[in-house]
C-alpha positions as CSV (number, residue, x, y, z in Angstrom):
1,X,-11.4,-23.9,-3.2
2,X,-9.1,-24.2,-6.2
3,X,-6.3,-21.7,-5.9
4,X,-3.8,-20.8,-8.3
5,X,-0.6,-19.8,-6.2
6,X,2.3,-18.1,-8.3
7,X,5.5,-17.6,-6.9
8,X,5.2,-20.9,-4.9
9,X,9.0,-21.7,-4.6
10,X,9.6,-18.3,-3.1
11,X,9.8,-17.3,0.5
12,X,6.2,-16.0,1.0
13,X,4.6,-18.3,-1.5
14,X,6.2,-21.5,-0.1
15,X,4.9,-20.5,3.5
16,X,1.5,-19.9,2.1
17,X,1.2,-23.1,0.2
18,X,1.8,-25.1,3.3
19,X,-1.1,-23.3,4.9
20,X,-3.4,-23.3,2.2
21,X,-2.5,-27.2,1.3
22,X,-3.0,-28.4,5.2
23,X,-6.4,-27.0,5.5
24,X,-7.4,-29.0,2.3
25,X,-7.3,-26.2,-0.5
26,X,-6.9,-27.7,-3.7
27,X,-3.6,-25.5,-4.8
28,X,-2.0,-25.5,-8.3
29,X,1.4,-24.0,-7.6
30,X,3.6,-22.4,-10.3
31,X,7.1,-21.0,-10.0
32,X,9.9,-20.6,-12.9
33,X,12.6,-21.4,-10.7
34,X,14.9,-18.7,-11.9
35,X,18.7,-18.1,-10.8
36,X,18.1,-14.5,-9.1
37,X,19.3,-16.3,-6.3
38,X,20.8,-20.0,-5.5
39,X,18.0,-22.4,-6.9
40,X,19.0,-24.9,-4.3
41,X,17.0,-22.9,-1.8
42,X,13.8,-23.1,-4.1
43,X,14.1,-26.7,-4.7
44,X,14.8,-27.3,-0.8
45,X,11.5,-25.3,-0.2
46,X,9.6,-27.5,-2.6
47,X,10.9,-30.7,-0.9
48,X,9.6,-28.9,2.6
49,X,6.0,-28.4,0.6
50,X,5.9,-32.1,-0.5
51,X,7.1,-32.0,-4.0
52,X,9.8,-34.0,-5.5
53,X,12.7,-31.5,-6.7
54,X,13.9,-33.7,-9.5
55,X,10.2,-34.0,-10.8
56,X,9.6,-30.1,-10.4
57,X,12.8,-29.5,-12.7
58,X,11.1,-30.2,-15.7
59,X,9.1,-27.3,-17.4
60,X,5.4,-27.7,-17.7
61,X,5.4,-31.1,-15.9
62,X,2.6,-31.6,-13.4
63,X,4.1,-32.8,-10.3
64,X,1.9,-34.4,-7.6
65,X,2.4,-33.6,-3.9
66,X,3.5,-36.6,-1.7
67,X,1.9,-35.0,1.4
68,X,-1.1,-33.3,0.0
69,X,-2.6,-35.3,-2.6
70,X,-5.1,-32.4,-4.0
71,X,-2.2,-30.4,-4.7
72,X,0.2,-30.0,-7.8
73,X,3.0,-28.0,-8.9
74,X,4.1,-26.8,-12.5
75,X,7.5,-25.1,-13.4
76,X,6.1,-22.4,-15.6
77,X,6.4,-18.6,-15.9
78,X,3.8,-15.9,-15.6
79,X,5.4,-14.1,-18.4
80,X,4.4,-16.8,-21.0
81,X,0.9,-15.7,-22.1
82,X,0.1,-18.7,-23.9
83,X,0.9,-21.3,-21.3
84,X,-0.7,-19.1,-18.8
85,X,-4.0,-18.9,-20.7
86,X,-4.0,-22.8,-21.2
87,X,-3.4,-23.3,-17.5
88,X,-6.5,-21.1,-16.6
89,X,-8.4,-22.9,-19.4
90,X,-7.7,-26.2,-17.8
91,X,-8.1,-25.6,-13.9
92,X,-10.9,-23.0,-13.7
93,X,-9.4,-21.4,-10.4
94,X,-11.8,-19.8,-7.9
95,X,-8.8,-17.4,-6.7
96,X,-5.5,-16.4,-7.7
97,X,-2.9,-15.6,-5.2
98,X,0.2,-14.0,-6.9
99,X,3.4,-13.8,-5.5
100,X,5.4,-14.2,-8.6
101,X,7.5,-11.2,-9.3
102,X,11.5,-10.0,-9.5
103,X,12.2,-9.1,-6.0
104,X,15.0,-6.9,-4.8
105,X,15.7,-3.0,-4.7
106,X,19.4,-2.9,-5.5
107,X,19.0,-5.6,-8.4
108,X,16.6,-3.2,-10.1
109,X,19.2,-0.6,-10.4
110,X,21.5,-2.8,-12.7
111,X,18.8,-5.1,-14.4
112,X,15.7,-2.7,-15.1
113,X,14.4,-4.7,-18.1
114,X,14.1,-7.9,-15.9
115,X,11.5,-5.8,-13.9
116,X,9.5,-4.8,-16.7
117,X,9.0,-8.4,-17.9
118,X,8.2,-10.1,-14.8
119,X,6.5,-7.4,-12.7
120,X,4.5,-5.6,-15.5
121,X,4.0,-8.1,-18.3
122,X,4.0,-11.1,-16.0
123,X,1.3,-9.6,-13.9
124,X,-0.5,-8.1,-16.7
125,X,-0.8,-11.8,-17.9
126,X,-2.4,-12.8,-14.5
127,X,-4.9,-10.0,-14.7
128,X,-5.7,-11.0,-18.4
129,X,-6.3,-14.6,-17.5
130,X,-8.3,-13.8,-14.6
131,X,-10.4,-11.7,-17.0
132,X,-10.8,-14.2,-19.7
133,X,-11.6,-17.2,-17.5
134,X,-13.8,-15.5,-15.0
135,X,-11.5,-15.8,-12.0
136,X,-13.7,-14.0,-9.2
137,X,-11.1,-12.8,-7.2
138,X,-7.2,-12.0,-6.7
139,X,-5.0,-11.4,-3.9
140,X,-1.4,-10.1,-4.9
141,X,1.6,-9.1,-3.4
142,X,2.6,-5.5,-3.5
143,X,5.5,-3.9,-1.3
144,X,6.1,-1.3,1.4
145,X,8.5,0.0,-1.0
146,X,5.8,1.9,-2.8
147,X,5.9,4.5,0.1
148,X,9.1,5.7,-1.6
149,X,9.9,9.2,-0.2
150,X,6.9,9.6,1.7
151,X,8.3,10.8,5.4
152,X,5.0,10.5,7.4
153,X,5.3,7.8,9.6
154,X,3.7,5.1,10.2
155,X,2.9,4.5,6.6
156,X,-0.7,4.4,6.0
157,X,-2.5,2.7,3.0
158,X,-4.0,6.5,2.5
159,X,-0.6,8.0,2.2
160,X,0.6,9.2,-1.2
161,X,2.8,6.6,-3.1
162,X,3.8,8.6,-6.3
163,X,7.4,9.3,-5.4
164,X,9.3,5.8,-5.7
165,X,13.0,5.6,-5.2
166,X,13.8,2.4,-7.2
167,X,12.3,0.9,-10.2
168,X,11.2,-2.2,-8.3
169,X,8.8,0.0,-6.3
170,X,7.6,1.6,-9.5
171,X,6.6,-1.7,-10.9
172,X,4.9,-2.7,-7.7
173,X,3.0,0.6,-7.7
174,X,2.2,0.0,-11.3
175,X,0.6,-3.4,-10.4
176,X,-1.7,-1.6,-7.9
177,X,-2.8,0.6,-10.5
178,X,-3.5,-2.1,-13.1
179,X,-5.4,-4.3,-10.8
180,X,-7.6,-1.2,-9.7
181,X,-8.2,-0.9,-13.6
182,X,-9.2,-4.7,-14.0
183,X,-11.6,-4.1,-11.0
184,X,-13.3,-1.1,-12.2
185,X,-13.5,-2.5,-15.7
186,X,-14.3,-6.2,-15.2
187,X,-15.5,-6.5,-11.4
188,X,-12.6,-8.6,-10.6
189,X,-12.3,-8.7,-6.8
190,X,-8.5,-7.5,-6.0
191,X,-6.6,-6.9,-2.9
192,X,-3.0,-6.0,-2.7
193,X,-0.8,-6.4,0.3
194,X,2.1,-4.1,1.0
195,X,4.7,-6.3,3.0
196,X,6.8,-4.9,5.3
197,X,10.5,-6.3,5.3
198,X,9.6,-10.2,5.9
199,X,12.2,-12.3,7.8
200,X,12.2,-16.0,9.0
201,X,13.1,-19.6,8.0
202,X,13.4,-20.4,4.4
203,X,14.1,-16.5,3.8
204,X,15.8,-15.3,0.7
205,X,19.6,-15.2,0.7
206,X,19.9,-11.6,-0.8
207,X,18.1,-10.2,2.2
208,X,19.9,-8.9,5.6
209,X,18.9,-11.8,7.8
210,X,20.4,-14.5,5.3
211,X,23.4,-11.9,4.6
212,X,24.1,-11.2,8.2
213,X,23.9,-14.7,9.4
214,X,26.2,-16.1,6.8
215,X,28.8,-13.3,7.4
216,X,28.6,-13.8,11.1
217,X,29.0,-17.6,10.7
218,X,32.0,-17.2,8.4
219,X,33.6,-14.5,10.3
220,X,33.3,-11.9,7.5
221,X,32.2,-8.5,7.3
222,X,28.6,-7.2,7.4
223,X,28.0,-4.3,5.2
224,X,25.9,-1.9,7.1
225,X,24.5,0.8,5.1
226,X,23.8,4.4,5.9
227,X,26.4,3.9,8.9
228,X,23.8,1.8,10.6
229,X,21.3,4.5,11.0
230,X,18.3,2.8,9.3
231,X,15.0,1.7,10.8
232,X,13.0,-1.3,9.4
233,X,9.5,-2.7,10.2
234,X,10.8,-6.4,10.3
235,X,7.9,-8.6,10.2
236,X,8.1,-12.6,10.9
237,X,6.9,-14.9,8.2
238,X,4.2,-16.6,10.1
239,X,2.7,-13.2,10.7
240,X,2.7,-12.1,7.0
241,X,1.3,-15.4,6.3
242,X,-1.5,-15.2,8.9
243,X,-2.3,-11.8,7.5
244,X,-2.7,-12.9,4.0
245,X,-4.8,-15.8,4.9
246,X,-7.2,-13.5,6.6
247,X,-7.5,-11.3,3.6
248,X,-8.0,-14.5,1.4
249,X,-10.7,-15.8,3.3
250,X,-12.5,-12.5,3.6
251,X,-11.9,-10.9,0.1
252,X,-15.6,-10.9,-0.8
253,X,-15.9,-8.4,2.1
254,X,-12.7,-6.7,1.8
255,X,-12.3,-6.2,-1.8
256,X,-14.5,-2.7,-1.9
257,X,-13.0,0.5,-2.0
258,X,-14.5,3.9,-1.0
259,X,-15.3,4.7,-4.5
260,X,-17.5,1.5,-4.8
261,X,-14.6,-0.2,-6.9
262,X,-13.9,-4.1,-5.8
263,X,-10.4,-3.4,-5.1
264,X,-8.5,-2.6,-1.8
265,X,-5.0,-2.0,-0.4
266,X,-3.7,-3.4,2.9
267,X,-0.6,-3.1,4.8
268,X,0.9,-6.2,6.5
269,X,3.8,-5.5,9.0
270,X,4.8,-5.9,12.7
271,X,4.3,-2.1,13.4
272,X,7.3,-2.3,15.8
273,X,10.1,-0.8,13.7
274,X,13.6,-1.4,15.0
275,X,17.0,0.0,14.3
276,X,19.4,-2.0,12.1
277,X,21.9,-1.9,14.9
278,X,19.4,-3.4,17.4
279,X,18.5,-6.1,14.6
280,X,22.2,-7.0,14.3
281,X,22.7,-7.2,18.1
282,X,19.8,-9.9,18.2
283,X,21.6,-11.8,15.5
284,X,24.8,-11.7,17.4
285,X,23.0,-12.8,20.5
286,X,21.2,-15.8,18.8
287,X,24.4,-16.9,17.1
288,X,26.6,-16.3,20.0
289,X,29.3,-14.4,18.1
290,X,30.1,-11.0,17.6
291,X,29.7,-9.5,14.0
292,X,32.4,-7.5,11.9
293,X,30.8,-4.5,10.9
294,X,31.7,-2.5,7.8
295,X,29.8,0.8,7.7
296,X,28.8,1.8,4.2
297,X,26.8,5.1,2.7
298,X,23.1,4.8,1.9
299,X,22.7,2.7,-1.3
300,X,20.6,4.0,-4.1
301,X,16.9,2.6,-3.8
302,X,17.1,2.4,-0.2
303,X,14.8,4.4,2.2
304,X,15.9,5.7,5.8
305,X,12.8,4.3,7.6
306,X,9.7,1.7,7.1
307,X,7.0,1.4,9.4
308,X,3.6,0.0,9.0
309,X,0.1,1.1,10.1
310,X,-1.8,-1.7,10.4
311,X,-4.8,-0.6,11.9
312,X,-6.9,-0.9,8.7
313,X,-6.1,-4.7,8.7
314,X,-6.8,-5.0,12.3
315,X,-10.1,-3.2,12.2
316,X,-11.3,-5.2,9.0
317,X,-10.0,-8.9,9.9
318,X,-8.6,-8.7,13.5
319,X,-5.0,-8.9,12.2
320,X,-2.5,-8.9,15.1
321,X,1.3,-9.5,14.5
322,X,2.4,-12.0,17.5
323,X,6.1,-12.7,16.9
324,X,8.3,-9.8,18.3
325,X,11.9,-9.7,17.0
326,X,14.0,-11.4,19.7
327,X,11.7,-14.7,19.2
328,X,11.6,-14.2,15.5
329,X,15.4,-13.9,15.3
330,X,15.8,-17.0,17.3
331,X,13.6,-19.0,15.3
332,X,15.3,-18.0,12.0
333,X,18.7,-18.9,13.4
334,X,17.7,-22.3,14.6
335,X,16.7,-22.9,11.1
336,X,19.7,-21.2,9.6
337,X,22.1,-23.6,11.7
338,X,19.8,-26.7,10.8
339,X,20.3,-29.3,8.2
340,X,17.1,-27.9,6.5
341,X,18.9,-24.9,5.2
342,X,20.8,-25.8,1.9
343,X,23.1,-22.8,2.0
344,X,24.5,-22.7,5.3
345,X,28.1,-21.9,5.7
């Protein structure tokens, strides 16, 4: 299968690439390698994927993979409609897997226009290119943040998602609505995946695991928001990718809503939420050092609790999260301390 993978130098994208490439899929991986966080991590991920970082640094340069000969990388931005159209015209993809987006809840408070460009205009370019070039199916990353002010737990795909508490969440909900529109109008098979608090090796440095590990390593304070009274459905990256692959491999069957539109939404989480302080305790044990805590109030855009109801995906494709927090944190810290991590203290 010939697949376009956007956001390939990102956390979820890079892990998904390895799964696709290792089983023989022909993958064209793209990423704009922006500086939202330290690009050294993105280039290190590309090296781990089999691409030469110095070659990947050139915009629009087609980079061959050293390990998977059927795969290529191109540095480009989904916001560029002309270049996207030429890319689709050249490769004739069987599927698009879209992970490209401006991430981060708190960053959206101070940088709103970045989100409208990447998450709205960029995603619209993906949809339009799928339509114009007759790509049959699209898998795209949504987020658990769309549940917003919903207080019913666990969060189910049928729950209301019209009360976002951050612009990031609003753009992800808008992506879901746009995808539904294109499925209804043009028959594009689309499945959106609401990911829940992903962590693991090669994770983003702006997320809690990397922030906490670095602070503990340096003897610095960890900012603990809402006085530590927060609950998250931390989901290990291997379980996220396993669920994503199950959806991609079964999209012809899964992309069908009760209304008869070739569109669907699934949660992918661990379904075993933990208190933030318990998460920090696991980090301390894995690193063998006690953290210095600075308790802070709840931040704008944050929610108190996330918890995934994954029964829909379980019934549909047999999804079952396997990596519990103790094991996942141990694996993450082992990577964090290794020479693979270009950002370790």
